[in-house]
gemmi code that builds the backbone of each chain (N, CA, C; Angstrom):
import gemmi

chains = {
    "A": [
        ("UNK", (11.951, 1.645, 20.126), (10.868, 1.124, 20.943), (10.463, -0.257, 20.425)),
        ("UNK", (10.268, -1.158, 21.303), (9.822, -2.485, 20.905), (8.305, -2.556, 20.985)),
        ("UNK", (7.707, -3.039, 19.937), (6.254, -3.091, 19.865), (5.810, -4.508, 19.575)),
        ("UNK", (4.563, -4.783, 19.878), (4.018, -6.058, 19.460), (3.825, -6.043, 17.963)),
        ("UNK", (4.056, -7.164, 17.324), (3.839, -7.277, 15.889), (2.454, -7.838, 15.642)),
        ("UNK", (1.817, -7.372, 14.581), (0.469, -7.833, 14.283), (-0.507, -7.251, 15.275)),
        ("UNK", (-1.418, -8.032, 15.785), (-2.416, -7.507, 16.711), (-1.803, -7.384, 18.101)),
        ("UNK", (-2.508, -6.643, 18.972), (-2.012, -6.459, 20.320), (-2.131, -7.725, 21.154)),
        ("UNK", (-2.814, -8.736, 20.615), (-2.939, -9.970, 21.369), (-1.752, -10.883, 21.129)),
        ("UNK", (-0.929, -10.570, 20.122), (0.220, -11.390, 19.832), (1.390, -10.951, 20.703)),
        ("UNK", (2.253, -11.922, 21.040), (3.364, -11.644, 21.929), (4.680, -11.517, 21.165)),
        ("UNK", (4.628, -11.636, 19.839), (5.847, -11.518, 19.049), (6.283, -10.066, 19.009)),
        ("UNK", (7.605, -9.843, 19.018), (8.085, -8.471, 19.106), (8.983, -8.149, 17.925)),
        ("UNK", (8.950, -6.874, 17.561), (9.840, -6.352, 16.523), (10.157, -4.921, 16.922)),
        ("UNK", (11.339, -4.480, 16.632), (11.711, -3.110, 16.950), (11.123, -2.192, 15.877)),
        ("UNK", (10.145, -1.374, 16.265), (9.410, -0.572, 15.291), (10.319, 0.400, 14.559)),
        ("UNK", (11.177, 1.079, 15.298), (12.040, 2.077, 14.659), (13.048, 1.421, 13.718)),
        ("UNK", (13.619, 0.300, 14.156), (14.567, -0.406, 13.287), (13.871, -0.889, 12.019)),
        ("UNK", (12.655, -1.377, 12.167), (11.905, -1.836, 10.997), (11.620, -0.668, 10.054)),
        ("UNK", (11.209, 0.465, 10.617), (10.940, 1.633, 9.766), (12.179, 2.036, 8.978)),
        ("UNK", (13.327, 2.019, 9.632), (14.566, 2.407, 8.943), (14.856, 1.455, 7.793)),
        ("UNK", (14.706, 0.165, 8.036), (14.983, -0.814, 6.980), (13.982, -0.693, 5.832)),
        ("UNK", (12.714, -0.454, 6.169), (11.699, -0.279, 5.119), (11.999, 0.985, 4.309)),
        ("UNK", (12.374, 2.037, 4.997), (12.707, 3.277, 4.289), (13.904, 3.080, 3.364)),
        ("UNK", (14.925, 2.343, 3.828), (16.084, 2.068, 2.969), (15.660, 1.323, 1.716)),
        ("UNK", (14.848, 0.287, 1.916), (14.415, -0.546, 0.793), (13.636, 0.278, -0.232)),
        ("UNK", (12.684, 1.069, 0.247), (11.798, 1.763, -0.689), (12.414, 3.062, -1.212)),
        ("UNK", (13.391, 3.598, -0.515), (14.171, 4.692, -1.100), (14.905, 4.181, -2.329)),
        ("UNK", (15.431, 2.961, -2.227), (16.118, 2.363, -3.377), (15.150, 2.144, -4.530)),
        ("UNK", (13.945, 1.676, -4.217), (12.942, 1.451, -5.278), (12.576, 2.771, -5.954)),
        ("UNK", (12.603, 3.859, -5.185), (12.280, 5.170, -5.760), (13.340, 5.616, -6.755)),
        ("UNK", (14.602, 5.440, -6.390), (15.682, 6.000, -7.221), (16.242, 4.995, -8.226)),
        ("UNK", (16.061, 3.712, -7.959), (16.588, 2.669, -8.858), (15.530, 1.586, -9.044)),
        ("UNK", (14.438, 1.930, -9.700), (13.305, 0.993, -9.771), (13.584, -0.275, -10.563)),
        ("UNK", (14.610, -0.255, -11.405), (14.884, -1.434, -12.230), (15.936, -2.363, -11.640)),
        ("UNK", (16.427, -2.032, -10.438), (17.330, -2.961, -9.769), (16.564, -4.215, -9.356)),
        ("UNK", (17.310, -5.217, -8.886), (16.692, -6.489, -8.517), (16.203, -6.427, -7.072)),
        ("UNK", (14.902, -6.618, -6.879), (14.305, -6.653, -5.544), (13.629, -8.004, -5.346)),
        ("UNK", (13.195, -8.261, -4.138), (12.538, -9.557, -3.899), (11.117, -9.570, -4.438)),
        ("UNK", (10.663, -8.428, -4.920), (9.331, -8.296, -5.512), (9.477, -7.703, -6.907)),
        ("UNK", (8.438, -7.843, -7.694), (8.430, -7.229, -9.016), (8.091, -5.737, -8.885)),
        ("UNK", (8.495, -4.978, -9.891), (8.212, -3.543, -9.882), (7.656, -3.112, -11.247)),
        ("UNK", (7.126, -1.907, -11.250), (6.769, -1.241, -12.492), (5.626, -1.883, -13.260)),
        ("UNK", (5.698, -1.716, -14.565), (4.616, -2.182, -15.445), (4.405, -3.699, -15.332)),
        ("UNK", (5.516, -4.453, -15.226), (5.388, -5.900, -15.107), (4.584, -6.270, -13.863)),
        ("UNK", (4.884, -5.601, -12.756), (4.154, -5.877, -11.518), (2.682, -5.500, -11.664)),
        ("UNK", (2.420, -4.388, -12.335), (1.023, -3.956, -12.518), (0.231, -4.961, -13.348)),
        ("UNK", (0.870, -5.470, -14.407), (0.198, -6.493, -15.218), (-0.073, -7.736, -14.379)),
        ("UNK", (0.921, -8.113, -13.583), (0.786, -9.301, -12.739), (-0.343, -9.135, -11.714)),
        ("UNK", (-0.540, -7.907, -11.263), (-1.580, -7.627, -10.259), (-2.937, -7.326, -10.908)),
        ("UNK", (-3.026, -7.556, -12.201), (-4.299, -7.462, -12.935), (-4.894, -6.043, -12.926)),
        ("UNK", (-4.041, -5.068, -13.090), (-4.539, -3.697, -13.266), (-5.124, -3.516, -14.652)),
        ("UNK", (-5.974, -2.527, -14.790), (-6.472, -2.078, -16.089), (-5.309, -1.352, -16.774)),
        ("UNK", (-4.700, -2.004, -17.762), (-3.489, -1.436, -18.338), (-3.783, -0.212, -19.202)),
        ("UNK", (-5.005, -0.048, -19.647), (-5.350, 1.200, -20.338), (-5.239, 2.376, -19.365)),
        ("UNK", (-5.703, 2.161, -18.131), (-5.577, 3.210, -17.110), (-4.117, 3.445, -16.760)),
        ("UNK", (-3.344, 2.370, -16.683), (-1.916, 2.496, -16.376), (-1.205, 3.276, -17.485)),
        ("UNK", (-1.570, 2.992, -18.712), (-0.899, 3.644, -19.838), (-1.165, 5.150, -19.883)),
        ("UNK", (-2.181, 5.597, -19.158), (-2.481, 7.037, -19.102), (-1.511, 7.776, -18.184)),
        ("UNK", (-0.704, 7.018, -17.418), (0.253, 7.627, -16.497), (1.597, 7.813, -17.189)),
        ("UNK", (2.439, 8.628, -16.600), (3.803, 8.768, -17.111), (4.667, 7.619, -16.601)),
        ("UNK", (5.799, 7.413, -17.232), (6.680, 6.316, -16.831), (7.169, 6.492, -15.396)),
        ("UNK", (7.413, 7.736, -14.996), (7.849, 7.965, -13.612), (6.784, 7.547, -12.603)),
        ("UNK", (5.522, 7.614, -13.003), (4.437, 7.203, -12.105), (4.325, 5.689, -12.006)),
        ("UNK", (4.871, 4.995, -12.997), (4.707, 3.534, -13.082), (5.937, 2.785, -12.569)),
        ("UNK", (7.124, 3.278, -12.893), (8.341, 2.466, -12.769), (8.654, 2.006, -11.355)),
        ("UNK", (8.263, 2.774, -10.330), (8.573, 2.385, -8.951), (7.392, 1.713, -8.252)),
        ("UNK", (6.375, 1.346, -9.012), (5.255, 0.612, -8.410), (5.775, -0.699, -7.828)),
        ("UNK", (5.399, -0.963, -6.588), (5.862, -2.180, -5.918), (4.731, -2.804, -5.115)),
        ("UNK", (3.526, -2.697, -5.636), (2.375, -3.247, -4.931), (2.292, -4.753, -5.040)),
        ("UNK", (1.392, -5.313, -4.269), (1.265, -6.776, -4.208), (-0.069, -7.271, -4.746)),
        ("UNK", (-0.934, -6.353, -5.112), (-2.251, -6.694, -5.625), (-2.868, -5.448, -6.224)),
        ("UNK", (-4.191, -5.455, -6.365), (-4.876, -4.330, -7.010), (-6.007, -3.829, -6.114)),
        ("UNK", (-5.842, -2.668, -5.500), (-6.899, -2.164, -4.603), (-8.176, -1.766, -5.325)),
        ("UNK", (-8.118, -1.732, -6.660), (-9.315, -1.384, -7.443), (-9.963, -2.634, -8.043)),
        ("UNK", (-9.517, -3.785, -7.588), (-10.000, -5.054, -8.131), (-11.473, -5.286, -7.801)),
        ("UNK", (-11.887, -4.939, -6.587), (-13.246, -5.245, -6.140), (-14.211, -4.091, -6.327)),
        ("UNK", (-13.689, -2.915, -6.613), (-14.568, -1.744, -6.777), (-13.800, -0.654, -7.504)),
        ("UNK", (-14.439, -0.066, -8.517), (-13.865, 1.109, -9.176), (-14.182, 2.359, -8.362)),
        ("UNK", (-13.261, 3.294, -8.356), (-13.548, 4.589, -7.731), (-14.560, 5.345, -8.577)),
        ("UNK", (-15.267, 6.282, -7.929), (-16.274, 7.067, -8.625), (-15.850, 8.533, -8.694)),
        ("UNK", (-16.245, 9.224, -9.757), (-15.909, 10.650, -9.863), (-16.367, 11.426, -8.623)),
        ("UNK", (-15.505, 12.314, -8.172), (-15.847, 13.165, -7.033), (-15.445, 12.614, -5.686)),
        ("UNK", (-15.013, 11.358, -5.631), (-14.657, 10.781, -4.332), (-13.351, 11.373, -3.805)),
        ("UNK", (-13.279, 11.391, -2.474), (-12.065, 11.819, -1.783), (-11.360, 10.570, -1.247)),
        ("UNK", (-10.088, 10.435, -1.606), (-9.353, 9.179, -1.397), (-8.080, 9.437, -0.598)),
        ("UNK", (-7.810, 8.580, 0.361), (-6.523, 8.567, 1.057), (-5.794, 7.287, 0.674)),
        ("UNK", (-4.535, 7.422, 0.271), (-3.695, 6.289, -0.127), (-2.639, 6.088, 0.959)),
        ("UNK", (-2.793, 5.023, 1.725), (-1.876, 4.760, 2.833), (-0.626, 4.040, 2.329)),
        ("UNK", (0.509, 4.719, 2.412), (1.748, 4.166, 1.872), (1.783, 4.338, 0.376)),
        ("UNK", (1.725, 5.581, -0.050), (1.515, 5.889, -1.472), (2.764, 5.685, -2.323)),
        ("UNK", (3.912, 5.520, -1.712), (5.127, 5.249, -2.481), (5.384, 6.333, -3.514)),
        ("UNK", (5.698, 5.903, -4.733), (5.960, 6.858, -5.817), (4.669, 7.354, -6.460)),
        ("UNK", (3.534, 6.922, -5.952), (2.268, 7.530, -6.343), (1.428, 6.771, -7.356)),
        ("UNK", (1.842, 5.568, -7.727), (1.140, 4.831, -8.788), (-0.363, 4.746, -8.536)),
        ("UNK", (-0.760, 4.198, -7.397), (-2.194, 4.067, -7.108), (-2.850, 5.423, -6.894)),
        ("UNK", (-2.121, 6.372, -6.334), (-2.687, 7.713, -6.140), (-3.011, 8.377, -7.475)),
        ("UNK", (-2.123, 8.201, -8.444), (-2.375, 8.814, -9.754), (-3.515, 8.117, -10.494)),
        ("UNK", (-3.596, 6.799, -10.374), (-4.755, 6.109, -10.954), (-6.034, 6.603, -10.283)),
        ("UNK", (-5.977, 6.761, -8.968), (-7.147, 7.256, -8.241), (-7.493, 8.682, -8.665)),
        ("UNK", (-6.467, 9.512, -8.821), (-6.705, 10.911, -9.203), (-7.405, 10.985, -10.560)),
        ("UNK", (-6.975, 10.134, -11.494), (-7.635, 10.119, -12.803), (-9.073, 9.612, -12.692)),
        ("UNK", (-9.289, 8.665, -11.789), (-10.633, 8.089, -11.658), (-11.615, 9.041, -10.985)),
        ("UNK", (-11.171, 9.776, -9.974), (-12.108, 10.652, -9.245), (-12.281, 11.993, -9.943)),
        ("UNK", (-11.340, 12.358, -10.795), (-11.489, 13.567, -11.596), (-11.325, 14.857, -10.817)),
        ("UNK", (-11.609, 15.936, -11.487), (-11.340, 17.256, -10.916), (-12.230, 17.600, -9.722)),
        ("UNK", (-13.348, 16.923, -9.585), (-14.226, 17.171, -8.433), (-13.808, 16.339, -7.220)),
        ("UNK", (-12.927, 15.377, -7.446), (-12.435, 14.543, -6.352), (-11.077, 15.002, -5.873)),
        ("UNK", (-10.546, 14.278, -4.907), (-9.236, 14.624, -4.357), (-8.571, 13.368, -3.812)),
        ("UNK", (-7.239, 13.349, -3.892), (-6.464, 12.207, -3.400), (-5.340, 12.734, -2.521)),
        ("UNK", (-5.176, 12.112, -1.368), (-4.057, 12.423, -0.487), (-3.247, 11.150, -0.285)),
        ("UNK", (-2.006, 11.178, -0.725), (-1.104, 10.047, -0.523), (-0.250, 10.275, 0.707)),
        ("UNK", (-0.090, 9.223, 1.503), (0.691, 9.298, 2.736), (1.866, 8.343, 2.625)),
        ("UNK", (3.078, 8.831, 2.895), (4.233, 7.942, 2.885), (5.283, 8.453, 3.869)),
        ("UNK", (6.111, 7.544, 4.342), (7.130, 7.925, 5.335), (8.519, 8.048, 4.729)),
        ("UNK", (8.665, 7.707, 3.433), (9.990, 7.675, 2.812), (10.200, 8.907, 1.948)),
        ("UNK", (11.196, 9.704, 2.314), (11.393, 10.990, 1.643), (11.622, 10.843, 0.146)),
        ("UNK", (12.391, 9.829, -0.244), (12.671, 9.652, -1.675), (11.388, 9.363, -2.453)),
        ("UNK", (10.498, 8.607, -1.853), (9.214, 8.333, -2.504), (8.367, 9.611, -2.578)),
        ("UNK", (8.352, 10.367, -1.505), (7.584, 11.619, -1.509), (8.133, 12.588, -2.558)),
        ("UNK", (9.456, 12.691, -2.624), (10.058, 13.570, -3.634), (9.645, 13.139, -5.039)),
        ("UNK", (9.671, 11.836, -5.265), (9.351, 11.339, -6.603), (7.872, 11.543, -6.925)),
        ("UNK", (7.005, 11.227, -5.973), (5.569, 11.363, -6.253), (5.189, 12.826, -6.480)),
        ("UNK", (5.797, 13.731, -5.722), (5.485, 15.157, -5.910), (6.007, 15.648, -7.261)),
        ("UNK", (7.190, 15.205, -7.645), (7.732, 15.602, -8.952), (6.869, 15.056, -10.080)),
        ("UNK", (6.403, 13.831, -9.907), (5.560, 13.232, -10.946), (4.213, 13.945, -11.027)),
        ("UNK", (3.675, 14.349, -9.896), (2.418, 15.110, -9.918), (2.598, 16.389, -10.732)),
        ("UNK", (3.722, 17.054, -10.550), (3.998, 18.256, -11.340), (4.140, 17.911, -12.810)),
        ("UNK", (4.879, 16.833, -13.071), (5.096, 16.391, -14.448), (3.776, 16.100, -15.148)),
        ("UNK", (2.834, 15.494, -14.413), (1.553, 15.108, -14.994), (0.526, 16.236, -14.949)),
        ("UNK", (0.858, 17.309, -14.252), (-0.123, 18.379, -14.096), (-1.318, 17.955, -13.270)),
        ("UNK", (-1.087, 17.028, -12.343), (-2.166, 16.517, -11.493), (-2.402, 17.478, -10.337)),
        ("UNK", (-3.531, 18.132, -10.356), (-3.822, 19.143, -9.337), (-4.778, 18.641, -8.261)),
        ("UNK", (-5.278, 17.430, -8.419), (-6.216, 16.885, -7.430), (-5.575, 15.821, -6.551)),
        ("UNK", (-4.246, 15.821, -6.507), (-3.541, 14.864, -5.661), (-2.408, 15.571, -4.941)),
        ("UNK", (-2.232, 15.244, -3.679), (-1.101, 15.775, -2.915), (-0.515, 14.642, -2.072)),
        ("UNK", (0.731, 14.830, -1.677), (1.435, 13.792, -0.924), (1.942, 14.390, 0.386)),
        ("UNK", (1.646, 13.692, 1.482), (2.022, 14.158, 2.810), (2.897, 13.112, 3.490)),
        ("UNK", (3.853, 13.586, 4.286), (4.702, 12.660, 5.038), (3.959, 12.225, 6.297)),
        ("UNK", (3.924, 10.932, 6.515), (3.263, 10.424, 7.704), (3.398, 8.924, 7.813)),
        ("UNK", (2.847, 8.404, 8.883), (2.899, 6.972, 9.166), (1.486, 6.401, 9.165)),
        ("UNK", (1.394, 5.125, 8.885), (0.077, 4.504, 8.890), (-0.560, 4.526, 10.272)),
        ("UNK", (0.294, 4.579, 11.306), (-0.241, 4.606, 12.670), (-0.612, 6.022, 13.101)),
        ("UNK", (-0.321, 7.015, 12.276), (-0.610, 8.417, 12.620), (-0.785, 9.189, 11.313)),
        ("UNK", (-1.962, 9.065, 10.732), (-2.211, 9.569, 9.386), (-2.576, 11.062, 9.448)),
        ("UNK", (-1.854, 11.913, 8.731), (-2.121, 13.356, 8.788), (-3.311, 13.764, 7.907)),
        ("UNK", (-4.464, 13.262, 8.266), (-5.724, 13.580, 7.574), (-6.791, 13.716, 8.652)),
        ("UNK", (-7.685, 14.660, 8.469), (-8.696, 14.917, 9.484), (-9.738, 13.792, 9.560)),
        ("UNK", (-10.400, 13.720, 10.698), (-11.412, 12.690, 10.924), (-12.499, 12.764, 9.852)),
        ("UNK", (-12.873, 11.610, 9.323), (-14.032, 11.520, 8.450), (-13.907, 12.201, 7.104)),
        ("UNK", (-12.697, 12.549, 6.697), (-12.516, 13.285, 5.430), (-12.741, 12.396, 4.212)),
        ("UNK", (-12.354, 11.140, 4.302), (-12.258, 10.294, 3.108), (-13.538, 9.515, 2.809)),
        ("UNK", (-13.854, 9.454, 1.523), (-14.871, 8.509, 1.057), (-14.276, 7.115, 0.925)),
        ("UNK", (-12.995, 7.085, 0.574), (-12.322, 5.807, 0.297), (-10.897, 5.869, 0.846)),
        ("UNK", (-10.475, 4.786, 1.463), (-9.068, 4.599, 1.825), (-8.532, 3.423, 1.017)),
        ("UNK", (-7.410, 3.659, 0.345), (-6.752, 2.589, -0.396), (-5.359, 2.361, 0.188)),
        ("UNK", (-4.786, 1.229, -0.136), (-3.420, 0.912, 0.276), (-2.987, -0.292, -0.545)),
        ("UNK", (-1.690, -0.477, -0.687), (-1.223, -1.599, -1.498), (0.132, -2.090, -1.012)),
        ("UNK", (0.117, -3.183, -0.302), (1.358, -3.829, 0.098), (2.121, -3.106, 1.182)),
        ("UNK", (1.443, -2.343, 1.992), (2.124, -1.531, 3.002), (1.725, -1.933, 4.419)),
        ("UNK", (0.487, -2.321, 4.621), (0.050, -2.686, 5.972), (0.876, -3.866, 6.495)),
        ("UNK", (1.300, -4.740, 5.587), (2.109, -5.883, 6.038), (3.464, -5.442, 6.584)),
        ("UNK", (3.898, -4.239, 6.224), (5.174, -3.717, 6.699), (5.031, -2.940, 8.000)),
        ("UNK", (3.809, -2.831, 8.482), (3.514, -2.049, 9.668), (3.424, -2.978, 10.879)),
        ("UNK", (4.283, -2.793, 11.887), (4.235, -3.708, 13.027), (2.983, -3.553, 13.883)),
        ("UNK", (2.338, -2.397, 13.783), (1.143, -2.146, 14.592), (-0.082, -2.069, 13.676)),
        ("UNK", (-0.465, -3.220, 13.175), (-1.531, -3.263, 12.167), (-2.860, -2.775, 12.718)),
        ("UNK", (-3.136, -3.064, 13.972), (-4.395, -2.600, 14.550), (-4.462, -1.076, 14.537)),
        ("UNK", (-3.321, -0.435, 14.812), (-3.282, 1.031, 14.779), (-3.517, 1.542, 13.365)),
        ("UNK", (-2.960, 0.869, 12.387), (-3.164, 1.278, 10.994), (-4.646, 1.182, 10.616)),
        ("UNK", (-5.294, 0.107, 11.028), (-6.721, -0.027, 10.709), (-7.567, 0.985, 11.494)),
        ("UNK", (-7.162, 1.305, 12.703), (-7.893, 2.344, 13.460), (-7.784, 3.693, 12.755)),
        ("UNK", (-6.620, 3.977, 12.207), (-6.446, 5.233, 11.483), (-7.251, 5.249, 10.188)),
        ("UNK", (-7.306, 4.130, 9.500), (-8.146, 4.046, 8.298), (-9.602, 4.301, 8.670)),
        ("UNK", (-10.032, 3.705, 9.760), (-11.410, 3.907, 10.253), (-11.644, 5.374, 10.586)),
        ("UNK", (-10.677, 5.985, 11.241), (-10.841, 7.378, 11.692), (-10.987, 8.342, 10.520)),
        ("UNK", (-10.187, 8.170, 9.492), (-10.218, 9.145, 8.392), (-11.381, 8.901, 7.435)),
        ("UNK", (-12.000, 7.719, 7.508), (-13.160, 7.437, 6.658), (-14.413, 8.085, 7.225)),
        ("UNK", (-15.266, 8.574, 6.337), (-16.600, 9.019, 6.752), (-17.473, 7.794, 7.002)),
        ("UNK", (-18.591, 7.987, 7.667), (-19.554, 6.906, 7.791), (-20.034, 6.518, 6.398)),
        ("UNK", (-20.028, 5.256, 6.102), (-20.361, 4.784, 4.761), (-19.165, 4.696, 3.846)),
        ("UNK", (-18.020, 5.148, 4.328), (-16.805, 5.111, 3.526), (-16.275, 3.695, 3.355)),
        ("UNK", (-15.397, 3.552, 2.394), (-14.939, 2.225, 1.975), (-13.432, 2.097, 2.107)),
        ("UNK", (-13.011, 1.026, 2.738), (-11.593, 0.647, 2.778), (-11.385, -0.422, 1.718)),
        ("UNK", (-10.595, -0.104, 0.717), (-10.291, -1.092, -0.326), (-8.787, -1.108, -0.524)),
        ("UNK", (-8.204, -2.252, -0.220), (-6.745, -2.301, -0.234), (-6.268, -3.669, -0.706)),
        ("UNK", (-4.998, -3.722, -1.040), (-4.369, -4.986, -1.394), (-3.201, -5.223, -0.454)),
        ("UNK", (-3.027, -6.479, -0.081), (-1.867, -6.808, 0.742), (-1.630, -8.307, 0.689)),
        ("UNK", (-0.524, -8.714, 1.265), (-0.205, -10.132, 1.255), (-0.810, -10.817, 2.474)),
        ("UNK", (-1.072, -12.093, 2.323), (-1.496, -12.932, 3.442), (-0.820, -14.282, 3.270)),
        ("UNK", (-0.525, -14.913, 4.398), (0.167, -16.187, 4.360), (-0.768, -17.332, 4.708)),
        ("UNK", (-0.635, -18.420, 3.951), (-1.435, -19.601, 4.227), (-0.788, -20.534, 5.231)),
        ("UNK", (0.526, -20.463, 5.347), (1.254, -21.278, 6.323), (1.683, -20.390, 7.485)),
        ("UNK", (1.698, -20.943, 8.694), (2.109, -20.133, 9.846), (3.566, -19.691, 9.742)),
        ("UNK", (3.829, -18.487, 10.257), (5.189, -17.945, 10.268), (5.738, -18.096, 11.684)),
        ("UNK", (6.829, -18.830, 11.855), (7.354, -19.045, 13.209), (7.866, -17.750, 13.833)),
        ("UNK", (7.876, -17.735, 15.168), (8.226, -16.523, 15.911), (9.586, -15.977, 15.502)),
        ("UNK", (10.562, -16.851, 15.313), (11.901, -16.357, 14.974), (11.906, -15.663, 13.612)),
        ("UNK", (11.016, -16.096, 12.723), (10.924, -15.439, 11.418), (10.251, -14.079, 11.550)),
        ("UNK", (9.227, -13.992, 12.406), (8.548, -12.704, 12.605), (9.507, -11.677, 13.192)),
        ("UNK", (10.458, -12.159, 14.007), (11.413, -11.251, 14.649), (12.590, -10.904, 13.744)),
        ("UNK", (12.615, -11.458, 12.555), (13.720, -11.233, 11.620), (13.356, -10.090, 10.668)),
        ("UNK", (13.914, -8.920, 10.906), (13.577, -7.744, 10.102), (13.880, -7.978, 8.631)),
        ("UNK", (14.929, -8.745, 8.350), (15.267, -9.010, 6.945), (14.122, -9.715, 6.217)),
        ("UNK", (13.370, -10.530, 6.924), (12.244, -11.210, 6.291), (11.049, -10.272, 6.102)),
        ("UNK", (10.922, -9.250, 6.972), (9.863, -8.258, 6.780), (10.099, -7.467, 5.486)),
        ("UNK", (11.357, -7.186, 5.215), (11.651, -6.303, 4.087), (12.202, -7.056, 2.886)),
        ("UNK", (12.409, -8.328, 2.990), (12.936, -9.066, 1.868), (12.703, -10.542, 2.002)),
    ],
    "B": [
        ("UNK", (-13.270, -1.566, 16.180), (-13.631, -1.319, 14.783), (-14.740, -2.270, 14.354)),
        ("UNK", (-15.566, -1.776, 13.483), (-16.671, -2.601, 13.049), (-16.920, -2.534, 11.564)),
        ("UNK", (-15.905, -2.721, 10.779), (-16.100, -2.763, 9.323), (-17.085, -3.879, 8.970)),
        ("UNK", (-17.904, -3.626, 7.962), (-18.900, -4.606, 7.535), (-18.749, -4.865, 6.037)),
        ("UNK", (-19.518, -5.835, 5.567), (-19.547, -6.182, 4.140), (-18.143, -6.444, 3.597)),
        ("UNK", (-17.376, -7.200, 4.334), (-15.990, -7.484, 3.957), (-15.962, -8.465, 2.777)),
        ("UNK", (-15.162, -8.123, 1.799), (-14.979, -8.998, 0.634), (-13.485, -9.190, 0.384)),
        ("UNK", (-13.133, -10.354, -0.124), (-11.735, -10.676, -0.447), (-11.670, -11.171, -1.882)),
        ("UNK", (-10.729, -10.630, -2.640), (-10.594, -10.987, -4.044), (-9.784, -12.244, -4.273)),
        ("UNK", (-9.614, -12.569, -5.507), (-8.838, -13.747, -5.879), (-7.345, -13.490, -5.644)),
        ("UNK", (-6.603, -14.529, -5.268), (-5.176, -14.324, -4.976), (-4.360, -13.976, -6.214)),
        ("UNK", (-3.290, -13.250, -5.959), (-2.298, -12.923, -6.986), (-0.985, -13.587, -6.582)),
        ("UNK", (-0.338, -14.258, -7.516), (0.972, -14.863, -7.249), (2.023, -13.751, -7.302)),
        ("UNK", (2.000, -12.941, -6.263), (2.763, -11.697, -6.245), (4.255, -11.902, -6.487)),
        ("UNK", (4.818, -12.914, -5.864), (6.278, -13.061, -5.879), (6.772, -14.095, -6.897)),
        ("UNK", (5.877, -14.676, -7.646), (6.289, -15.688, -8.614), (7.306, -15.137, -9.601)),
        ("UNK", (8.452, -15.797, -9.701), (9.500, -15.354, -10.614), (10.399, -14.270, -10.067)),
        ("UNK", (10.067, -13.749, -8.897), (10.906, -12.731, -8.256), (11.859, -13.418, -7.288)),
        ("UNK", (12.852, -12.672, -6.824), (13.826, -13.294, -5.926), (13.210, -13.642, -4.571)),
        ("UNK", (12.074, -13.070, -4.258), (11.385, -13.409, -3.012), (10.485, -14.619, -3.113)),
        ("UNK", (10.515, -15.286, -4.252), (9.571, -16.388, -4.468), (9.769, -17.523, -3.455)),
        ("UNK", (11.008, -17.851, -3.145), (11.247, -18.990, -2.251), (10.623, -18.750, -0.878)),
        ("UNK", (10.842, -17.568, -0.305), (10.229, -17.274, 0.986), (8.707, -17.257, 0.875)),
        ("UNK", (8.205, -16.715, -0.216), (6.755, -16.655, -0.402), (6.161, -18.065, -0.468)),
        ("UNK", (6.826, -18.956, -1.166), (6.326, -20.333, -1.270), (6.377, -21.027, 0.099)),
        ("UNK", (7.450, -20.744, 0.859), (7.581, -21.380, 2.173), (6.372, -21.087, 3.058)),
        ("UNK", (5.920, -19.843, 2.999), (4.824, -19.448, 3.888), (3.496, -19.306, 3.142)),
        ("UNK", (3.455, -19.788, 1.903), (2.228, -19.759, 1.093), (1.664, -18.326, 1.043)),
        ("UNK", (2.506, -17.406, 0.631), (2.133, -15.992, 0.589), (1.608, -15.615, -0.793)),
        ("UNK", (0.447, -14.972, -0.808), (-0.113, -14.413, -2.033), (-0.620, -13.007, -1.753)),
        ("UNK", (-0.853, -12.256, -2.811), (-1.480, -10.955, -2.662), (-2.991, -11.092, -2.803)),
        ("UNK", (-3.710, -10.281, -2.060), (-5.178, -10.293, -2.119), (-5.695, -8.863, -2.112)),
        ("UNK", (-6.852, -8.670, -2.701), (-7.556, -7.397, -2.559), (-8.654, -7.591, -1.508)),
        ("UNK", (-8.853, -6.534, -0.732), (-9.834, -6.569, 0.362), (-10.730, -5.341, 0.237)),
        ("UNK", (-11.971, -5.493, 0.613), (-12.899, -4.364, 0.634), (-13.751, -4.468, 1.891)),
        ("UNK", (-13.945, -3.345, 2.559), (-14.773, -3.322, 3.766), (-15.402, -1.934, 3.888)),
        ("UNK", (-16.568, -1.888, 4.493), (-17.333, -0.645, 4.604), (-17.391, -0.208, 6.063)),
        ("UNK", (-17.178, 1.089, 6.295), (-17.389, 1.659, 7.620), (-18.870, 2.045, 7.731)),
        ("UNK", (-19.639, 1.377, 8.572), (-21.085, 1.663, 8.610), (-21.414, 3.052, 9.141)),
    ],
}
model = gemmi.Model(1)
for chain_id, residues in chains.items():
    chain = gemmi.Chain(chain_id)
    for i, (resn, *xyz) in enumerate(residues, 1):
        res = gemmi.Residue()
        res.name, res.seqid = resn, gemmi.SeqId(i, " ")
        for name, pos in zip(("N", "CA", "C"), xyz):
            atom = gemmi.Atom()
            atom.name, atom.element = name, gemmi.Element(name[0])
            atom.pos, atom.b_iso = gemmi.Position(*pos), 0.0
            res.add_atom(atom)
        chain.add_residue(res)
    model.add_chain(chain)
structure = gemmi.Structure()
structure.add_model(model)
structure.setup_entities()
């Protein structure tokens, strides 16, 4: 299916299914071979670059860290509070979900959402490895989040909305799953120079 | 949607030193943190 890219007011087009397949290929590789060469940094180096609290990072296992491929720090502007319920949109191998799980504690809960099976397999295995009982991972898309209305106190995300061709739908879903008074805190890339139409239509540039 | 109290953090040179740096520089791409409240 061909969809509008970015907002519904834009006329640029990208094939949503083809883009999803390419994104899944890319991030499946990051799940199973996190130290290969990608167009972005991964793991602990990327976390340091994104100004994470490395003491909090060090509390995680290596499997929770090595496939991190975020572009910023969703906890930069606000720390999570104990007891909060958190949804992580595009949770990948679970790095931000596990940091969130440690921050909200046993009275809180974290639900990570991802569309890539290899990432889901890895995040679930790491949750078992860490004995994390307040976090779970569900398969889903940012445009159709498998979480009930108003469940979340906080929605986080890191470097995933930019990979979503229907960004307005992703933000509507974030709005839907948040309670009134809930907080959307996420990290993503933004461009200072305009991206020409032919570049927006180039799937290789979306994923690399 | 009507998110309020939107805040944006300081940029991160996300792709600096990575193989994606050239494309990132072309389009002046950086990582940012965002915060917004659902009233």
